[in-house]
VOPAGU-2260 file (C-alpha; in pm, 1 decimal, decimal comma):
REM VOPAGU-2260
SITE   aa  ch    i         X         Y         Z
SITE  MET   A    0    1532,9      54,2    1111,0
SITE  LYS   A    1    1866,2     151,4    1264,6
SITE  SER   A    2    2040,9     180,1     927,0
SITE  ALA   A    3    1780,8     426,7     801,9
SITE  ARG   A    4    1812,4     625,0    1124,5
SITE  LEU   A    5    2192,1     640,8    1093,4
SITE  LEU   A    6    2161,4     770,4     737,9
SITE  SER   A    7    1905,8    1025,7     853,4
SITE  ILE   A    8    2149,1    1153,4    1116,9
SITE  VAL   A    9    2424,5    1194,6     859,3
SITE  LEU   A   10    2191,5    1377,6     620,4
SITE  LEU   A   11    2061,6    1610,0     891,1
SITE  LEU   A   12    2413,3    1695,2    1005,4
SITE  GLN   A   13    2527,3    1742,4     646,2
SITE  THR   A   14    2241,0    1985,6     587,7
SITE  ARG   A   15    2227,8    2168,2     921,0
SITE  GLY   A   16    2581,2    2154,8    1057,5
SITE  ARG   A   17    2592,4    2120,3    1437,3
SITE  VAL   A   18    2259,6    1996,7    1576,1
SITE  PRO   A   19    2175,9    1949,9    1947,1
SITE  ALA   A   20    2125,1    1587,7    2046,9
SITE  ALA   A   21    1782,7    1671,5    2188,1
SITE  GLU   A   22    1671,1    1808,4    1850,1
SITE  LEU   A   23    1798,1    1500,6    1667,2
SITE  ALA   A   24    1614,8    1281,8    1916,6
SITE  GLU   A   25    1290,8    1473,7    1861,4
SITE  ARG   A   26    1316,5    1460,6    1483,0
SITE  LEU   A   27    1396,0    1088,4    1480,0
SITE  GLU   A   28    1148,2    1008,6    1759,0
SITE  VAL   A   29    1407,2     835,1    1977,7
SITE  SER   A   30    1579,1     916,5    2306,4
SITE  ALA   A   31    1891,2    1130,0    2336,2
SITE  ARG   A   32    2073,7     822,0    2468,8
SITE  THR   A   33    1988,6     639,6    2144,5
SITE  VAL   A   34    2124,6     932,5    1944,6
SITE  TYR   A   35    2458,2     915,5    2126,9
SITE  ARG   A   36    2475,1     539,3    2067,8
SITE  ASP   A   37    2407,3     600,1    1697,2
SITE  VAL   A   38    2686,5     859,0    1689,2
SITE  GLU   A   39    2926,9     601,5    1832,1
SITE  ALA   A   40    2813,8     350,7    1568,8
SITE  LEU   A   41    2872,1     602,5    1289,4
SITE  SER   A   42    3216,7     687,8    1423,2
SITE  ALA   A   43    3306,6     318,9    1441,1
SITE  ALA   A   44    3195,8     284,4    1076,5
SITE  GLY   A   45    3438,5     558,6     969,6
SITE  VAL   A   46    3202,6     855,5     953,1
SITE  PRO   A   47    3384,0    1160,4    1100,2
SITE  VAL   A   48    3109,7    1254,3    1346,2
SITE  TYR   A   49    3167,0    1390,6    1694,8
SITE  ALA   A   50    2970,3    1517,4    1992,0
SITE  GLU   A   51    3034,8    1834,1    2188,5
SITE  ARG   A   52    2875,0    1863,9    2528,1
SITE  GLY   A   53    2783,3    2183,4    2705,7
SITE  ARG   A   54    2544,7    2470,2    2653,8
SITE  HIS   A   55    2648,6    2532,9    2292,6
SITE  GLY   A   56    2733,9    2172,4    2211,5
SITE  GLY   A   57    2574,4    1926,4    1975,1
SITE  ILE   A   58    2645,0    1661,3    1714,7
SITE  ALA   A   59    2847,0    1757,4    1406,1
SITE  LEU   A   60    3047,6    1621,6    1113,9
SITE  LEU   A   61    3407,6    1719,1    1048,4
SITE  PRO   A   62    3425,9    2011,2     800,9
SITE  GLY   A   63    3439,0    1905,0     436,5
SITE  PHE   A   64    3282,3    1562,7     482,6
SITE  ARG   A   65    3019,7    1475,3     221,8
SITE  THR   A   66    2829,0    1157,7     147,4
SITE  ASP   A   67    2695,2    1053,3    -191,7
SITE  VAL   A   68    2323,6    1000,0    -141,6
SITE  THR   A   69    2203,1     702,2    -346,8
SITE  GLY   A   70    1958,5     416,7    -315,8
SITE  MET   A   71    1632,2     612,3    -301,3
SITE  THR   A   72    1345,3     374,0    -238,1
SITE  THR   A   73    1031,4     345,0    -449,0
SITE  ASP   A   74     816,3     494,4    -173,5
SITE  GLU   A   75    1050,1     791,3    -139,8
SITE  ALA   A   76    1038,1     853,6    -515,3
SITE  ARG   A   77     657,4     835,4    -507,5
SITE  ALA   A   78     644,9    1077,0    -219,1
SITE  LEU   A   79     850,1    1329,7    -414,4
SITE  PHE   A   80     615,9    1315,3    -710,4
SITE  ILE   A   81     303,5    1353,3    -498,7
SITE  LEU   A   82     338,2    1724,8    -447,9
SITE  ALA   A   83      61,0    1761,7    -197,7
SITE  ALA   A   84     -30,8    1870,4     150,0
SITE  GLN   A   85      58,0    1650,1     444,5
SITE  GLY   A   86    -285,1    1487,8     452,4
SITE  ALA   A   87    -232,1    1323,4     112,8
SITE  HIS   A   88      94,3    1163,1     221,7
SITE  SER   A   89     -61,9    1046,7     546,9
SITE  ALA   A   90    -347,1     880,8     359,2
SITE  LEU   A   91     -94,8     682,7     153,6
SITE  GLY   A   92     133,9     603,3     446,4
SITE  LEU   A   93     417,5     805,0     291,3
SITE  ASP   A   94     488,9    1065,1     559,9
SITE  ASP   A   95     811,4     896,4     675,8
SITE  ALA   A   96     917,2     833,4     315,8
SITE  LEU   A   97     858,4    1197,1     228,1
SITE  ARG   A   98    1067,3    1326,4     518,7
SITE  SER   A   99    1348,7    1084,2     433,3
SITE  ALA   A  100    1341,0    1175,2      63,8
SITE  LEU   A  101    1342,9    1548,0     131,2
SITE  ARG   A  102    1643,2    1509,1     361,2
SITE  LYS   A  103    1828,2    1326,5      82,7
SITE  VAL   A  104    1739,2    1586,9    -176,1
SITE  MET   A  105    1832,3    1873,2      56,6
SITE  ALA   A  106    2167,2    1710,3     134,9
SITE  ALA   A  107    2238,3    1665,1    -237,1
SITE  LEU   A  108    2170,8    2030,3    -316,8
SITE  PRO   A  109    2461,3    2276,5    -329,8
SITE  ALA   A  110    2472,1    2478,8      -9,6
SITE  PRO   A  111    2377,3    2813,3    -175,7
SITE  HIS   A  112    2052,0    2660,3    -307,1
SITE  ARG   A  113    1931,7    2512,6      20,1
SITE  PRO   A  114    1774,3    2827,6     171,8
SITE  ALA   A  115    1563,3    2883,0    -141,5
SITE  ALA   A  116    1455,5    2518,3    -146,7
SITE  GLU   A  117    1356,1    2528,9     219,9
SITE  LEU   A  118    1166,7    2855,5     170,2
SITE  THR   A  119     972,8    2709,0    -122,1
SITE  GLY   A  120     835,9    2440,6     107,5
SITE  ARG   A  121     711,3    2711,1     342,8
SITE  ARG   A  122     558,9    2939,7      79,1
SITE  ILE   A  123     389,8    2696,8    -165,0
SITE  LEU   A  124     132,3    2436,3     -67,2
SITE  VAL   A  125     -68,4    2196,8    -285,4
SITE  ASP   A  126    -395,7    2059,1    -147,2
SITE  PRO   A  127    -552,1    1824,5    -406,7
SITE  ASP   A  128    -878,9    1760,4    -220,5
SITE  LYS   A  129   -1201,9    1929,7    -323,3
SITE  TRP   A  130   -1374,8    2168,0     -89,1
SITE  THR   A  131   -1579,6    1938,4     131,0
SITE  PRO   A  132   -1878,5    2048,8     339,8
SITE  ARG   A  133   -1980,9    1918,2     676,8
SITE  PRO   A  134   -2249,1    1644,4     658,6
SITE  SER   A  135   -2519,6    1887,0     770,6
SITE  SER   A  136   -2442,9    2161,8     522,1
SITE  ALA   A  137   -2275,5    2245,3     195,0
SITE  THR   A  138   -2032,9    2511,9      96,1
SITE  ALA   A  139   -1894,7    2661,1    -218,6
SITE  ALA   A  140   -1533,2    2734,9    -287,1
SITE  PRO   A  141   -1429,5    3076,9    -151,5
SITE  ASP   A  142   -1542,6    3374,3    -357,5
SITE  GLY   A  143   -1752,2    3179,1    -602,0
SITE  ALA   A  144   -1714,1    2880,4    -829,0
SITE  PRO   A  145   -1413,5    2842,3   -1059,6
SITE  SER   A  146   -1438,4    3075,1   -1354,3
SITE  GLY   A  147   -1280,7    2839,9   -1605,7
SITE  HIS   A  148   -1035,0    3109,1   -1714,1
SITE  GLY   A  149    -669,4    3168,1   -1634,0
SITE  PRO   A  150    -567,4    3411,3   -1360,6
SITE  ALA   A  151    -646,6    3777,9   -1429,4
SITE  GLU   A  152    -303,1    3861,3   -1294,1
SITE  ASP   A  153      -4,7    3655,1   -1404,3
SITE  LEU   A  154      50,6    3389,1   -1138,3
SITE  ASP   A  155     425,2    3446,6   -1169,8
SITE  VAL   A  156     382,4    3791,3   -1012,7
SITE  LEU   A  157     210,3    3646,0    -708,0
SITE  HIS   A  158     464,7    3364,9    -695,9
SITE  SER   A  159     748,2    3616,4    -686,8
SITE  ALA   A  160     568,4    3832,5    -433,3
SITE  VAL   A  161     544,4    3566,1    -165,6
SITE  PHE   A  162     923,9    3526,1    -162,8
SITE  THR   A  163    1015,4    3893,3    -131,5
SITE  ASP   A  164     911,0    3948,9     231,9
SITE  LEU   A  165     746,7    4275,3     125,2
SITE  ARG   A  166     385,9    4383,8     161,9
SITE  LEU   A  167     170,2    4345,0    -147,4
SITE  ARG   A  168     -92,7    4580,3    -289,9
SITE  ILE   A  169    -358,3    4402,5    -494,8
SITE  ARG   A  170    -666,8    4505,0    -688,8
SITE  TYR   A  171    -915,8    4226,1    -628,0
SITE  ARG   A  172   -1258,0    4156,0    -779,0
SITE  HIS   A  173   -1493,5    3972,7    -544,5
SITE  SER   A  174   -1753,9    3730,1    -674,5
SITE  GLY   A  175   -2067,4    3913,0    -788,6
SITE  GLU   A  176   -1890,2    4250,7    -807,4
SITE  THR   A  177   -1786,0    4427,3   -1126,7
SITE  ARG   A  178   -1534,4    4671,7    -979,8
SITE  PRO   A  179   -1216,2    4555,9    -807,1
SITE  ARG   A  180   -1123,7    4667,1    -458,0
SITE  THR   A  181    -772,6    4762,0    -347,2
SITE  TYR   A  182    -609,4    4590,7     -49,8
SITE  THR   A  183    -266,1    4597,0     110,2
SITE  VAL   A  184    -183,9    4249,4     239,4
SITE  ASP   A  185      93,5    4055,5     410,3
SITE  PRO   A  186     137,6    3732,4     210,0
SITE  TYR   A  187     220,8    3395,5     363,9
SITE  GLY   A  188     223,1    3202,5      38,4
SITE  LEU   A  189      24,4    3037,3    -239,9
SITE  VAL   A  190    -202,1    2734,0    -212,5
SITE  ALA   A  191    -333,2    2522,4    -500,8
SITE  LYS   A  192    -664,5    2376,1    -387,5
SITE  ALA   A  193    -823,0    2125,9    -627,0
SITE  GLY   A  194    -664,3    2300,9    -926,1
SITE  THR   A  195    -744,0    2658,4    -815,0
SITE  TRP   A  196    -471,1    2888,2    -683,7
SITE  TYR   A  197    -521,6    3106,7    -376,6
SITE  LEU   A  198    -311,3    3379,2    -220,9
SITE  VAL   A  199    -302,1    3335,2     158,2
SITE  ALA   A  200    -235,3    3662,4     334,8
SITE  ASP   A  201    -312,3    3874,7     637,9
SITE  ARG   A  202    -522,1    4185,5     580,5
SITE  ARG   A  203    -515,4    4420,2     877,7
SITE  GLY   A  204    -375,0    4138,4    1086,4
SITE  ARG   A  205    -649,2    3887,4     999,1
SITE  PRO   A  206    -602,1    3588,7     764,2
SITE  GLN   A  207    -785,6    3593,2     432,0
SITE  LEU   A  208    -802,3    3395,3     107,4
SITE  PHE   A  209    -778,2    3563,1    -233,5
SITE  ARG   A  210    -845,3    3362,4    -550,2
SITE  ALA   A  211    -558,0    3415,7    -791,2
SITE  ASP   A  212    -792,3    3438,0   -1090,7
SITE  ARG   A  213    -967,8    3735,7    -928,2
SITE  VAL   A  214    -650,0    3936,8    -867,4
SITE  VAL   A  215    -664,4    4208,7   -1134,0
SITE  SER   A  216    -319,8    4348,1   -1049,6
SITE  ALA   A  217     -49,7    4300,4    -789,6
SITE  THR   A  218     224,9    4546,5    -694,6
SITE  LEU   A  219     503,7    4509,2    -442,1
SITE  THR   A  220     543,3    4788,1    -188,0
SITE  GLU   A  221     866,7    4889,9     -19,9
SITE  VAL   A  222     730,0    4808,0     325,0
SITE  PRO   A  223     854,7    4485,9     491,6
SITE  VAL   A  224     592,3    4216,6     536,1
SITE  ARG   A  225     423,9    4201,4     878,5
SITE  ARG   A  226     347,1    3836,4     939,3
SITE  ARG   A  227     237,1    3719,3    1281,0
SITE  ALA   A  228     531,0    3585,7    1479,2
SITE  GLY   A  229     576,5    3210,9    1458,3
SITE  VAL   A  230     291,1    3163,6    1208,0
SITE  GLU   A  231     355,3    2971,9     885,3
SITE  LEU   A  232     156,0    2916,5     566,7
SITE  ALA   A  233      41,9    2564,4     657,8
SITE  ALA   A  234    -114,4    2678,7     985,1
SITE  VAL   A  235    -291,2    2978,7     827,7
SITE  TRP   A  236    -421,9    2758,7     545,4
SITE  GLN   A  237    -567,3    2504,7     786,3
SITE  GLN   A  238    -744,6    2782,2     976,3
SITE  LEU   A  239    -892,5    2936,8     661,1
SITE  ARG   A  240    -989,6    2600,4     514,3
SITE  ARG   A  241   -1181,6    2510,5     829,5
SITE  GLN   A  242   -1359,4    2845,5     825,0
SITE  VAL   A  243   -1475,0    2787,9     468,4
SITE  GLU   A  244   -1579,4    2426,1     510,3
SITE  ASP   A  245   -1749,6    2478,0     846,2
SITE  ARG   A  246   -1948,0    2779,0     726,7
SITE  PRO   A  247   -2318,0    2691,1     736,1
SITE  ALA   A  248   -2512,8    2718,6     413,4
SITE  GLU   A  249   -2786,9    2980,3     416,7
SITE  VAL   A  250   -3006,2    2865,9     127,6
SITE  ARG   A  251   -3162,1    2520,5      97,4
SITE  VAL   A  252   -3289,3    2432,1    -249,8
SITE  THR   A  253   -3495,0    2144,1    -385,2
SITE  ALA   A  254   -3468,3    2073,9    -757,1
SITE  ARG   A  255   -3554,0    1798,9   -1000,3
SITE  ILE   A  256   -3331,3    1683,7   -1284,1
SITE  ARG   A  257   -3378,1    1443,9   -1573,1
SITE  ARG   A  258   -3228,0    1108,0   -1489,9
SITE  GLU   A  259   -3003,5    1101,9   -1795,0
SITE  ARG   A  260   -2827,2    1410,6   -1655,6
SITE  LEU   A  261   -2817,7    1286,8   -1295,8
SITE  ASP   A  262   -2464,1    1144,0   -1299,6
SITE  LEU   A  263   -2328,0    1466,7   -1448,6
SITE  ALA   A  264   -2514,8    1674,7   -1191,7
SITE  VAL   A  265   -2377,0    1470,5    -903,2
SITE  ARG   A  266   -2021,2    1519,7   -1032,1
SITE  ILE   A  267   -2063,1    1894,9   -1077,6
SITE  LEU   A  268   -2280,5    1970,4    -775,7
SITE  GLY   A  269   -2132,8    1717,1    -534,6
SITE  GLY   A  270   -2021,9    1983,9    -287,1
SITE  ALA   A  271   -2372,0    2134,2    -273,8
SITE  LEU   A  272   -2564,8    1809,6    -227,9
SITE  THR   A  273   -2695,4    1755,1     124,8
SITE  GLY   A  274   -2804,8    1396,9      63,4
SITE  PRO   A  275   -2829,4    1129,8    -206,1
SITE  PRO   A  276   -3058,2    1197,5    -504,6
SITE  ARG   A  277   -3411,9    1062,6    -471,3
SITE  THR   A  278   -3557,9     871,6    -763,2
SITE  GLY   A  279   -3896,3     719,3    -832,9
SITE  ASN   A  280   -3767,7     360,4    -809,2
SITE  GLY   A  281   -3696,3     381,3    -437,8
SITE  GLU   A  282   -3325,8     471,1    -473,3
SITE  GLY   A  283   -3181,8     735,3    -244,0
SITE  ALA   A  284   -3318,9     865,9      81,0
SITE  GLY   A  285   -3690,2     846,3      -7,8
SITE  ASP   A  286   -3936,6     901,1     275,8
SITE  GLY   A  287   -3818,0     615,6     495,2
SITE  ASP   A  288   -4078,8     368,2     365,2
SITE  GLY   A  289   -3915,3     269,9      37,2
SITE  THR   A  290   -4115,7     517,9    -171,2
SITE  SER   A  291   -4032,7     860,8    -310,1
SITE  ASP   A  292   -4232,4    1180,0    -278,2
SITE  GLY   A  293   -4345,0    1147,8    -640,5
SITE  SER   A  294   -4131,3    1429,0    -776,9
SITE  GLY   A  295   -3877,7    1176,2    -901,9
SITE  ASP   A  296   -4136,0     999,3   -1124,6
SITE  GLY   A  297   -4156,5    1034,9   -1502,4
SITE  GLY   A  298   -3781,2    1020,3   -1564,0
SITE  TRP   A  299   -3688,5    1279,4   -1301,6
SITE  ALA   A  300   -3479,1    1262,9    -983,9
SITE  THR   A  301   -3496,0    1499,9    -687,5
SITE  LEU   A  302   -3191,6    1683,0    -554,6
SITE  ASP   A  303   -3153,5    1846,6    -214,0
SITE  LEU   A  304   -2896,4    2123,8    -233,6
SITE  ALA   A  305   -2749,9    2397,6     -16,5
SITE  PHE   A  306   -2580,6    2719,9    -126,3
SITE  PRO   A  307   -2399,1    2985,5      78,5
SITE  VAL   A  308   -2593,2    3272,4     -84,9
SITE  LEU   A  309   -2909,9    3293,2    -293,5
SITE  PRO   A  310   -2746,6    3418,0    -618,8
SITE  ALA   A  311   -2529,9    3103,4    -621,4
SITE  VAL   A  312   -2829,2    2900,8    -744,0
SITE  ARG   A  313   -2771,5    3054,4   -1087,4
SITE  GLN   A  314   -2503,0    2792,3   -1146,4
SITE  LEU   A  315   -2792,4    2549,3   -1199,3
SITE  LEU   A  316   -2865,1    2724,9   -1531,9
SITE  GLN   A  317   -2586,2    2517,9   -1687,8
SITE  PHE   A  318   -2826,5    2222,8   -1697,7
SITE  GLY   A  319   -3076,4    2413,9   -1912,0
SITE  ASP   A  320   -3426,0    2269,9   -1922,8
SITE  SER   A  321   -3299,2    1940,3   -1780,1
SITE  LEU   A  322   -3321,1    2087,0   -1428,9
SITE  GLU   A  323   -3602,6    2272,6   -1253,0
SITE  VAL   A  324   -3580,0    2442,2    -914,3
SITE  LEU   A  325   -3887,0    2346,4    -710,7
SITE  ALA   A  326   -3829,4    2540,6    -387,7
SITE  PRO   A  327   -3792,5    2786,0    -228,7
SITE  PRO   A  328   -3987,0    3050,7    -426,4
SITE  ALA   A  329   -3699,7    3299,1    -392,0
SITE  ALA   A  330   -3466,1    3057,6    -569,8
SITE  ARG   A  331   -3720,1    3008,0    -849,6
SITE  ARG   A  332   -3737,6    3386,4    -893,5
SITE  VAL   A  333   -3359,0    3409,4    -919,9
SITE  MET   A  334   -3360,3    3140,2   -1188,0
SITE  ALA   A  335   -3646,0    3305,9   -1376,8
SITE  GLU   A  336   -3475,3    3646,3   -1371,0
SITE  ALA   A  337   -3145,7    3498,4   -1487,9
SITE  ALA   A  338   -3318,9    3306,9   -1767,9
SITE  ALA   A  339   -3505,1    3621,5   -1875,4
SITE  ALA   A  340   -3178,9    3816,3   -1885,2
SITE  LEU   A  341   -3023,6    3549,3   -2107,7
SITE  THR   A  342   -3326,9    3553,7   -2334,3
SITE  ALA   A  343   -3293,1    3930,9   -2373,2
SITE  VAL   A  344   -2926,3    3897,1   -2466,5
SITE  TYR   A  345   -2997,4    3646,6   -2741,9
SITE  ALA   A  346   -3327,9    3794,7   -2860,9
SITE  ALA   A  347   -3159,5    4036,9   -3104,0
SITE  ASP   A  348   -3134,4    3920,8   -3462,9
SITE  THR   A  349   -2764,0    4015,5   -3487,3
SITE  PRO   A  350   -2495,3    4054,0   -3221,5
SITE  PRO   A  351   -2386,5    4409,2   -3130,1
SITE  GLY   A  352   -2092,9    4556,2   -3318,8
């Protein structure tokens, strides 16, 4: 609507100062001629807006003019409270509402606070979706499954680090390793993915993800950050996310689980499932003729799973004797060894100490 576009022009000029007509046209997805007509309409309505032509010209408001931003719509308010990556707003049809709301909020902020607010949007990203595999494979979240504990290093330290424009030295413990490694990285920002925080940074010029709950310590250096020119957090995140989700699984596992635990297993192992569970009553994929392979009989259902590495199958221990790995033999050995180790831990009559 023209009225919304006129307000958007005022808010952009109030926030940015002089803006070239071509840039306004691109942001508002109209022609430059339409922008100039809108400027005339604003001037006729009493808004002190003017246009300067020439190489350094543009559209601007007279110094000191401010407008009281009111009348935020319901959709704009919703967009503000859905603090998520662009994909979430697109799915709800709120992209335009979000941009409009952010312009209003930015215009309402005192001028000294605007740079920090704009930087926050470039350094912090929230992606609420779970890690999703391609249909032909499954993948785990980077560097292992969530630990269920808070970050080893205070998240506030990492939060502060991404705004300093200095290189960061971290001690980081990879999944399956007991000793942390030390890296010097160039941070782009922090991403919350499905409730887990990640530091997105370049290490030796290559993008990498670091789980916040595996950062043992973080120390700022005195060396300026060396980010790749023109590269922002959102672009690096999309690249890393695709690498994780498109990574083929290396270990295919067949297991059976008691039917009363099937719903729980599907919720927990959803990212590792390569197909629907197969049950003895013909539900699921079956063998194409309406029957199962028999392993789902007797109160059991069959699961087809995929894991990025063999040791990852140990997460199936959480289901106790309600789940049995059927194949491959290497996965059964991993489960047997892990179960034996647990038995040894609890075999003593009294705990140590």
